[in-house]
C-alpha positions as semicolon CSV with decimal commas, in nm:
position;residue;x (nm);y (nm);z (nm)
1;M;-0,007;-0,007;-0,010
2;K;0,272;0,259;0,072
3;N;0,459;0,128;-0,212
4;N;0,141;0,233;-0,413
5;L;0,113;0,549;-0,271
6;F;0,480;0,648;-0,327
7;A;0,413;0,590;-0,654
8;L;0,105;0,786;-0,683
9;L;0,318;1,069;-0,492
10;L;0,596;1,059;-0,805
11;C;0,349;1,042;-1,082
12;A;0,188;1,339;-0,906
13;L;0,538;1,538;-0,909
14;F;0,688;1,424;-1,220
15;S;0,358;1,417;-1,439
16;C;0,307;1,048;-1,532
17;N;0,063;0,995;-1,817
18;T;-0,226;0,914;-1,598
19;S;-0,435;1,198;-1,669
20;V;-0,553;1,338;-2,030
21;D;-0,421;1,658;-2,154
22;Q;-0,630;1,747;-2,443
23;N;-0,455;2,035;-2,529
24;N;-0,134;1,859;-2,630
25;P;-0,292;1,509;-2,747
26;N;-0,001;1,274;-2,887
27;I;-0,111;1,215;-3,299
28;I;-0,034;0,906;-3,466
29;V;-0,083;0,896;-3,837
30;I;-0,096;0,555;-3,994
31;Y;-0,062;0,564;-4,353
32;A;-0,128;0,253;-4,554
33;D;0,046;0,226;-4,897
34;D;-0,224;0,158;-5,196
35;L;-0,504;0,064;-4,973
36;G;-0,806;0,093;-5,130
37;Y;-1,179;0,197;-5,006
38;G;-1,289;-0,154;-5,005
39;D;-1,006;-0,284;-4,840
40;V;-1,094;-0,202;-4,500
41;S;-1,399;-0,446;-4,380
42;S;-1,544;-0,170;-4,159
43;Y;-1,656;-0,002;-4,516
44;G;-1,894;-0,304;-4,564
45;V;-1,792;-0,321;-4,969
46;G;-1,541;-0,624;-4,938
47;T;-1,458;-0,923;-4,823
48;L;-1,151;-0,921;-4,672
49;E;-1,152;-0,905;-4,273
50;T;-0,953;-0,623;-4,105
51;P;-1,065;-0,622;-3,745
52;N;-0,805;-0,472;-3,559
53;I;-0,877;-0,119;-3,814
54;D;-1,251;-0,173;-3,753
55;K;-1,203;-0,186;-3,365
56;I;-1,061;0,196;-3,440
57;A;-1,318;0,280;-3,700
58;N;-1,632;0,155;-3,517
59;N;-1,534;0,357;-3,218
60;G;-1,421;0,649;-3,375
61;V;-1,553;0,845;-3,704
62;R;-1,549;0,656;-4,065
63;F;-1,555;0,918;-4,321
64;T;-1,701;0,794;-4,652
65;N;-1,617;1,088;-4,836
66;G;-1,233;1,140;-4,728
67;Y;-0,999;1,192;-4,979
68;A;-0,574;1,156;-5,042
69;S;-0,472;1,464;-5,230
70;S;-0,374;1,225;-5,529
71;A;-0,351;0,905;-5,675
72;T;-0,032;0,839;-5,648
73;C;0,204;0,814;-5,345
74;S;0,497;1,075;-5,335
75;P;0,225;1,393;-5,417
76;S;-0,018;1,245;-5,150
77;R;0,276;1,239;-4,895
78;Y;0,378;1,602;-4,980
79;A;0,042;1,729;-4,965
80;L;-0,037;1,556;-4,627
81;L;0,290;1,675;-4,473
82;T;0,265;2,057;-4,602
83;G;-0,090;2,148;-4,629
84;T;-0,039;2,237;-5,017
85;Y;-0,181;2,083;-5,351
86;P;0,079;1,891;-5,486
87;W;-0,012;2,027;-5,822
88;R;0,130;2,330;-5,702
89;N;0,478;2,180;-5,680
90;K;0,621;2,029;-6,016
91;R;0,859;1,800;-5,830
92;A;0,573;1,614;-5,636
93;K;0,538;1,334;-5,887
94;I;0,619;0,958;-5,834
95;L;0,989;0,982;-5,721
96;T;1,268;0,762;-5,793
97;G;1,596;0,791;-5,615
98;A;1,536;1,173;-5,633
99;N;1,589;1,475;-5,429
100;L;1,426;1,600;-5,130
101;I;1,056;1,776;-5,296
102;I;0,987;1,963;-4,965
103;D;1,171;2,251;-4,938
104;T;1,349;2,282;-4,646
105;S;1,184;2,655;-4,602
106;E;0,829;2,488;-4,587
107;M;0,621;2,461;-4,318
108;T;0,519;2,112;-4,265
109;I;0,291;1,917;-3,968
110;P;0,609;1,836;-3,775
111;K;0,777;2,205;-3,801
112;M;0,428;2,328;-3,668
113;L;0,379;2,098;-3,377
114;K;0,737;2,146;-3,250
115;T;0,634;2,514;-3,151
116;K;0,423;2,358;-2,962
117;G;0,685;2,125;-2,732
118;Y;0,599;1,829;-2,950
119;E;0,835;1,541;-3,019
120;T;0,821;1,426;-3,382
121;G;0,884;1,095;-3,555
122;I;0,836;0,940;-3,867
123;V;0,922;0,540;-3,927
124;G;0,855;0,349;-4,241
125;K;0,817;0,443;-4,601
126;W;0,945;0,822;-4,699
127;H;0,942;0,847;-5,113
128;L;0,949;1,226;-5,088
129;G;1,325;1,247;-5,199
130;L;1,673;1,291;-4,999
131;G;1,940;1,510;-5,075
132;N;2,001;1,844;-5,299
133;T;2,258;1,644;-5,525
134;K;2,352;1,288;-5,603
135;I;2,243;1,095;-5,319
136;D;2,575;0,920;-5,131
137;Y;2,425;0,646;-4,920
138;N;2,787;0,620;-4,741
139;K;2,770;0,945;-4,559
140;K;2,506;1,120;-4,381
141;I;2,247;1,172;-4,617
142;S;2,088;1,547;-4,586
143;P;1,848;1,719;-4,641
144;G;1,542;1,494;-4,534
145;P;1,292;1,386;-4,293
146;N;1,510;1,575;-4,021
147;E;1,539;1,865;-4,230
148;V;1,163;1,924;-4,272
149;G;1,042;1,863;-3,867
150;F;1,117;1,504;-3,790
151;D;1,305;1,489;-3,471
152;H;1,380;1,135;-3,558
153;S;1,354;0,891;-3,859
154;F;1,357;0,550;-3,965
155;I;1,270;0,506;-4,317
156;M;1,323;0,319;-4,644
157;A;1,404;0,593;-4,911
158;D;1,147;0,542;-5,123
159;T;0,962;0,218;-5,214
160;Q;1,034;-0,178;-5,101
161;D;1,055;-0,220;-5,486
162;R;1,317;0,027;-5,528
163;V;1,695;-0,013;-5,445
164;P;1,892;0,074;-5,217
165;T;1,718;-0,182;-4,972
166;V;1,854;-0,072;-4,685
167;Y;1,708;0,134;-4,378
168;I;1,799;0,474;-4,334
169;E;1,777;0,628;-3,956
170;N;1,833;1,003;-3,911
171;G;2,057;1,015;-4,246
172;Y;2,250;0,718;-4,180
173;V;2,212;0,368;-4,345
174;V;2,210;0,117;-4,056
175;N;2,475;-0,159;-4,032
176;L;2,629;0,020;-4,338
177;D;3,013;-0,151;-4,346
178;P;3,234;0,125;-4,457
179;N;3,430;-0,131;-4,627
180;D;3,158;-0,240;-4,844
181;P;2,997;0,085;-4,973
182;I;2,691;0,121;-5,163
183;E;2,643;0,229;-5,552
184;V;2,317;0,284;-5,689
185;N;2,187;0,395;-6,064
186;F;1,827;0,348;-6,228
187;K;1,995;0,354;-6,576
188;N;2,196;0,072;-6,750
189;D;2,503;0,002;-6,485
190;D;2,426;-0,359;-6,378
191;Y;2,763;-0,378;-6,182
192;G;2,778;-0,708;-6,338
193;L;2,555;-0,851;-6,099
194;P;2,253;-1,073;-6,168
195;S;1,947;-0,883;-6,251
196;G;1,574;-0,973;-6,335
197;T;1,622;-0,971;-6,689
198;K;1,917;-1,185;-6,678
199;N;1,867;-1,434;-6,423
200;P;1,524;-1,540;-6,415
201;E;1,623;-1,845;-6,222
202;L;1,730;-1,697;-5,914
203;L;1,412;-1,495;-5,869
204;T;1,127;-1,598;-5,601
205;M;0,907;-1,323;-5,761
206;K;0,845;-1,297;-6,128
207;W;0,837;-0,957;-6,279
208;H;0,540;-0,866;-6,492
209;H;0,635;-0,498;-6,586
210;G;0,902;-0,232;-6,473
211;H;1,088;-0,455;-6,204
212;N;1,327;-0,627;-6,336
213;K;1,672;-0,491;-6,262
214;A;1,866;-0,599;-5,911
215;I;1,785;-0,861;-5,732
216;V;1,782;-0,852;-5,360
217;N;1,659;-1,179;-5,179
218;G;1,504;-1,321;-5,465
219;V;1,311;-0,994;-5,564
220;P;1,356;-0,842;-5,884
221;R;1,346;-0,441;-5,815
222;I;1,352;-0,088;-5,981
223;G;1,737;0,009;-6,037
224;Y;2,040;-0,113;-5,951
225;M;2,257;-0,160;-5,639
226;K;2,618;-0,250;-5,583
227;G;2,721;-0,326;-5,182
228;G;2,549;-0,239;-4,850
229;E;2,545;-0,647;-4,826
230;K;2,490;-0,608;-4,411
231;A;2,298;-0,336;-4,453
232;K;2,042;-0,509;-4,664
233;W;1,658;-0,557;-4,504
234;S;1,467;-0,868;-4,518
235;D;1,132;-0,844;-4,693
236;I;0,937;-1,061;-4,491
237;D;1,066;-0,913;-4,178
238;M;0,988;-0,558;-4,288
239;A;0,639;-0,511;-4,109
240;D;0,788;-0,657;-3,763
241;K;1,086;-0,391;-3,792
242;F;0,895;-0,079;-3,893
243;L;0,632;-0,185;-3,582
244;D;0,924;-0,255;-3,357
245;E;1,069;0,085;-3,431
246;A;0,760;0,271;-3,373
247;K;0,689;0,106;-3,051
248;K;1,082;0,177;-2,967
249;Y;1,013;0,547;-3,083
250;I;0,668;0,604;-2,844
251;D;0,862;0,405;-2,579
252;K;1,135;0,704;-2,593
253;V;0,917;1,016;-2,616
254;K;0,589;0,847;-2,442
255;N;0,651;1,159;-2,132
256;K;0,617;1,413;-2,382
257;P;0,335;1,555;-2,636
258;F;0,440;1,325;-3,003
259;F;0,371;1,332;-3,316
260;L;0,404;1,002;-3,528
261;F;0,419;0,943;-3,877
262;Y;0,353;0,560;-3,905
263;T;0,409;0,473;-4,293
264;L;0,350;0,103;-4,392
265;Q;0,464;-0,060;-4,680
266;Q;0,158;-0,242;-4,706
267;P;-0,033;-0,337;-4,937
268;H;0,250;-0,189;-5,216
269;V;0,438;-0,407;-5,431
270;P;0,679;-0,641;-5,358
271;R;0,407;-0,815;-5,104
272;T;0,637;-1,012;-4,884
273;P;0,422;-1,082;-4,592
274;H;0,606;-1,280;-4,313
275;P;0,537;-1,672;-4,292
276;R;0,299;-1,600;-4,018
277;F;0,057;-1,454;-4,254
278;V;0,086;-1,664;-4,601
279;G;-0,201;-1,791;-4,661
280;S;-0,418;-1,594;-4,388
281;S;-0,632;-1,408;-4,647
282;G;-0,671;-1,662;-4,908
283;M;-0,633;-1,400;-5,148
284;G;-0,260;-1,450;-5,197
285;P;0,015;-1,217;-5,113
286;R;-0,194;-0,871;-5,128
287;G;-0,445;-0,999;-4,911
288;D;-0,196;-1,169;-4,687
289;V;-0,021;-0,797;-4,656
290;I;-0,328;-0,630;-4,567
291;K;-0,378;-0,882;-4,284
292;E;-0,037;-0,815;-4,178
293;A;-0,076;-0,453;-4,144
294;D;-0,395;-0,465;-3,984
295;W;-0,206;-0,687;-3,707
296;C;0,058;-0,429;-3,698
297;I;-0,227;-0,166;-3,635
298;G;-0,347;-0,352;-3,382
299;E;-0,011;-0,412;-3,219
300;L;0,029;-0,068;-3,183
301;Y;-0,290;0,017;-3,013
302;N;-0,215;-0,259;-2,778
303;H;0,108;-0,077;-2,686
304;L;-0,067;0,267;-2,639
305;E;-0,314;0,084;-2,432
306;E;-0,027;-0,103;-2,204
307;N;0,141;0,256;-2,146
308;N;-0,148;0,445;-2,061
309;L;-0,170;0,636;-2,332
310;L;-0,482;0,604;-2,519
311;E;-0,702;0,821;-2,363
312;N;-0,467;1,089;-2,504
313;T;-0,343;1,019;-2,802
314;I;-0,576;1,077;-3,147
315;I;-0,511;0,773;-3,399
316;I;-0,548;0,847;-3,799
317;I;-0,582;0,558;-4,049
318;S;-0,568;0,617;-4,411
319;S;-0,420;0,595;-4,772
320;D;-0,160;0,749;-5,000
321;N;-0,389;0,658;-5,299
322;G;-0,632;0,394;-5,434
323;P;-0,563;0,012;-5,489
324;V;-0,377;-0,150;-5,774
325;L;-0,370;-0,495;-5,795
326;N;-0,126;-0,631;-6,049
327;D;0,174;-0,360;-6,017
328;G;0,463;-0,492;-6,148
329;Y;0,496;-0,861;-6,006
330;Y;0,278;-1,165;-6,095
331;D;0,174;-1,245;-5,699
332;D;-0,183;-1,371;-5,748
333;A;-0,356;-1,043;-5,671
334;V;-0,571;-1,094;-5,948
335;E;-0,615;-1,444;-5,968
336;K;-0,704;-1,514;-5,626
337;L;-0,941;-1,181;-5,576
338;G;-1,245;-1,357;-5,519
339;D;-1,528;-1,198;-5,459
340;H;-1,338;-0,898;-5,262
341;T;-1,380;-0,539;-5,410
342;P;-1,031;-0,313;-5,339
343;A;-1,223;0,003;-5,463
344;G;-1,570;-0,095;-5,316
345;K;-1,823;0,055;-5,610
346;L;-1,584;0,282;-5,686
347;R;-1,484;0,325;-6,026
348;G;-1,070;0,367;-6,146
349;G;-0,779;0,291;-5,899
350;K;-0,468;0,404;-5,863
351;Y;-0,296;0,653;-6,094
352;S;-0,673;0,743;-6,182
353;L;-0,872;1,042;-6,186
354;F;-1,177;0,865;-6,086
355;E;-1,311;0,837;-5,749
356;A;-1,111;0,509;-5,642
357;G;-0,811;0,689;-5,708
358;T;-0,822;0,909;-5,402
359;R;-1,103;0,840;-5,253
360;V;-0,989;0,599;-4,937
361;P;-1,008;0,472;-4,611
362;F;-1,015;0,793;-4,364
363;I;-1,065;0,729;-4,005
364;T;-1,021;0,934;-3,677
365;Y;-1,031;0,810;-3,298
366;W;-0,963;0,952;-2,987
367;K;-1,070;0,755;-2,692
368;G;-1,298;0,944;-2,476
369;K;-1,357;1,240;-2,716
370;T;-1,476;1,156;-3,040
371;K;-1,809;0,936;-3,034
372;P;-1,839;0,638;-3,310
373;Q;-2,008;0,789;-3,641
374;V;-2,043;0,747;-3,968
375;S;-1,945;1,100;-4,139
376;D;-2,049;1,186;-4,486
377;E;-1,821;1,514;-4,464
378;I;-1,578;1,596;-4,742
379;V;-1,250;1,564;-4,579
380;T;-0,856;1,553;-4,747
381;Q;-0,556;1,454;-4,620
382;I;-0,414;1,848;-4,683
383;D;-0,639;1,947;-4,406
384;F;-0,458;1,761;-4,116
385;L;-0,210;2,040;-4,113
386;N;-0,459;2,352;-4,014
387;S;-0,687;2,120;-3,809
388;F;-0,404;1,973;-3,579
389;S;-0,272;2,376;-3,569
390;T;-0,590;2,424;-3,422
391;L;-0,598;2,181;-3,208
392;V;-0,279;2,268;-3,002
393;G;-0,309;2,641;-3,034
394;S;-0,116;2,719;-3,313
395;D;-0,197;3,024;-3,576
396;I;-0,023;2,837;-3,845
397;N;-0,183;2,751;-4,148
398;S;-0,142;2,614;-4,532
399;S;-0,344;2,834;-4,777
400;D;-0,498;2,494;-4,979
401;G;-0,604;2,352;-4,603
402;V;-0,925;2,403;-4,432
403;D;-0,973;2,369;-4,038
404;L;-1,169;2,037;-3,983
405;S;-1,057;1,970;-3,639
406;D;-1,442;1,970;-3,521
407;V;-1,509;1,747;-3,776
408;F;-1,223;1,521;-3,706
409;F;-1,238;1,539;-3,372
410;N;-1,561;1,683;-3,204
411;N;-1,836;1,494;-3,408
412;K;-1,950;1,819;-3,548
413;G;-1,917;2,096;-3,819
414;D;-1,908;2,067;-4,191
415;G;-1,653;1,951;-4,392
416;R;-1,505;2,100;-4,714
417;E;-1,760;2,199;-5,014
418;E;-1,484;2,173;-5,285
419;L;-1,148;2,035;-5,385
420;V;-0,915;1,958;-5,670
421;L;-0,768;1,573;-5,736
422;E;-0,459;1,491;-5,894
423;A;-0,361;1,213;-6,071
424;T;0,008;1,196;-6,241
425;T;-0,010;1,582;-6,306
426;R;-0,379;1,567;-6,443
427;T;-0,632;1,756;-6,224
428;A;-0,988;1,707;-6,149
429;F;-1,273;1,886;-5,953
430;R;-1,523;1,795;-5,667
431;S;-1,746;2,028;-5,567
432;G;-2,052;1,905;-5,311
433;N;-2,171;1,557;-5,495
434;W;-2,031;1,679;-5,830
435;V;-1,749;1,588;-6,014
436;M;-1,586;1,725;-6,316
437;I;-1,283;1,565;-6,502
438;P;-1,124;1,818;-6,801
439;P;-1,037;1,624;-7,112
440;Y;-0,686;1,496;-7,145
441;P;-0,504;1,299;-7,421
442;G;-0,357;0,952;-7,347
443;P;-0,507;0,629;-7,358
444;A;-0,821;0,530;-7,131
445;K;-0,645;0,280;-6,947
446;N;-0,319;0,177;-6,807
447;Y;-0,316;-0,182;-6,949
448;N;-0,055;-0,314;-6,733
449;V;-0,216;-0,240;-6,408
450;D;-0,581;-0,268;-6,596
451;I;-0,708;0,075;-6,442
452;E;-0,920;0,293;-6,613
453;L;-0,730;0,635;-6,599
454;G;-1,007;0,910;-6,656
455;N;-0,849;1,037;-6,973
456;S;-1,140;1,152;-7,269
457;K;-1,135;1,408;-7,542
458;E;-1,482;1,524;-7,381
459;Y;-1,561;1,687;-7,046
460;L;-1,689;1,422;-6,779
461;L;-1,942;1,534;-6,523
462;F;-2,091;1,283;-6,300
463;D;-2,345;1,332;-5,977
464;L;-2,234;1,120;-5,736
465;E;-2,523;1,122;-5,483
466;S;-2,711;0,888;-5,796
467;D;-2,389;0,798;-5,952
468;L;-2,144;0,657;-5,682
469;S;-2,008;0,457;-5,982
470;Q;-1,948;0,726;-6,189
471;Q;-2,084;0,553;-6,489
472;N;-2,341;0,829;-6,641
473;N;-2,146;1,102;-6,820
474;L;-2,393;1,435;-6,732
475;A;-2,186;1,667;-6,917
476;N;-2,394;1,708;-7,236
477;S;-2,730;1,700;-7,067
478;N;-2,622;1,957;-6,794
479;S;-2,420;2,230;-6,962
480;E;-2,477;2,476;-6,694
481;K;-2,371;2,278;-6,396
482;L;-2,056;2,171;-6,635
483;Q;-1,972;2,554;-6,669
484;E;-2,026;2,620;-6,331
485;M;-1,792;2,362;-6,208
486;I;-1,522;2,466;-6,503
487;S;-1,548;2,833;-6,383
488;R;-1,487;2,773;-6,011
489;Y;-1,205;2,469;-6,109
490;Q;-1,004;2,726;-6,333
491;E;-1,043;3,003;-6,050
492;I;-0,876;2,768;-5,806
493;I;-0,591;2,620;-6,039
494;G;-0,509;2,969;-6,191
495;K;-0,242;2,944;-6,434
496;E;-0,253;2,577;-6,486
497;S;-0,618;2,633;-6,638
498;S;-0,443;2,724;-6,960
499;K;-0,319;2,364;-6,989
500;V;-0,684;2,269;-7,026
501;E;-0,771;2,496;-7,272
502;Q;-0,470;2,355;-7,430
503;L;-0,589;2,017;-7,387
504;I;-0,942;2,083;-7,535
505;L;-0,764;2,260;-7,859
506;E;-0,580;1,919;-7,893
């Protein structure tokens, strides 16, 4: 009894985490990679089960109109962290071995939170570029996450399907042997080493398109890599590694308010579930890594609960863009899909201007603060910066973001009325229930991945209230609404509108 009283006294003196400080809640954004609207079972449109995500979704706010800014990864990550539309930054495209696309002078979520005393960390996929010249992986790599606001970073540079296949902690390659330096290129120098094209007999995963260069752990990648043998990651252990690093970070900073950007590598290709999860979904590796990601989220939730952090921690779960099945490897994603619908009833997918490209799972949870709710309000990841800013009492805001703190965390208020969506530099416009896609040249479908892109010689106009699957183009029958949408869209994008006019002329 005396020991218990002494422990309570110590907590009172040294501010142990036994009470809720609602002015400075911890914030964790869990960011999946290529997870579709229908891939989370609480959305009720797919057949894959995600019980741990559902537990959070069913006790928080599950948004049915939640958007990433872009239908591809790097632009969405840029927009989330800066609160800025990615099409305003010409470098915000899918990156491969590129330099940092966030200017170190730009405001970011971690920078803003640091002004309010937050510890800030990122664990997982980065894919926003590194350095400002040719990247040398054998010395400190800068600028990177640490130079745009993160106190701590444990990342992979781009994606699991690209070289270098190493982890980077606070700018340094983990476990790098200085006597075995790393060389990387994305051109044609294979360093005389085996590759996916030359040595198919060495592959444990067969490439379909674009992934046929350096072989690491039997998987052919994008680009070539020489050296760094002791630093190379184990693909099947990657989810466990990132989860462990996320827990370690929380343990280190749990006595202060903290922001953690926990960026999962799943279900992006190559899908390499740990043997514990192989066969767990019945849908092949894509389904299995979603089950693994769901488990990781459950383990992180349990870790917060065990450390008495849940009541003062906001958890947000979303995805950088919509789903894709075959995205470069033969891995049975198509053949074993069964009745599951990764995009639900939405049209398109990753790379697409149709709804499935950017409408994604979007969940906010704050135990004891948010009430269980299904919300149809329109919300975007661009709005996190402004909303977090209001939450912590900052006056820092982005010009493209909207303060949706009440919508996200207080079960009240209105969402956005309009937003511009992006897919591989093309843009579309949503206003209310209406979506307008300008005419764009190019193929109607990306045949490598079997996804409709939204390219058309004519304007496309859809009323999502009556036509969620975007099958009925109303551009000709409702010209008044179309002109209203075009005018507002061009007003928002400014100089970019000239591109639309040029495309019409073509």
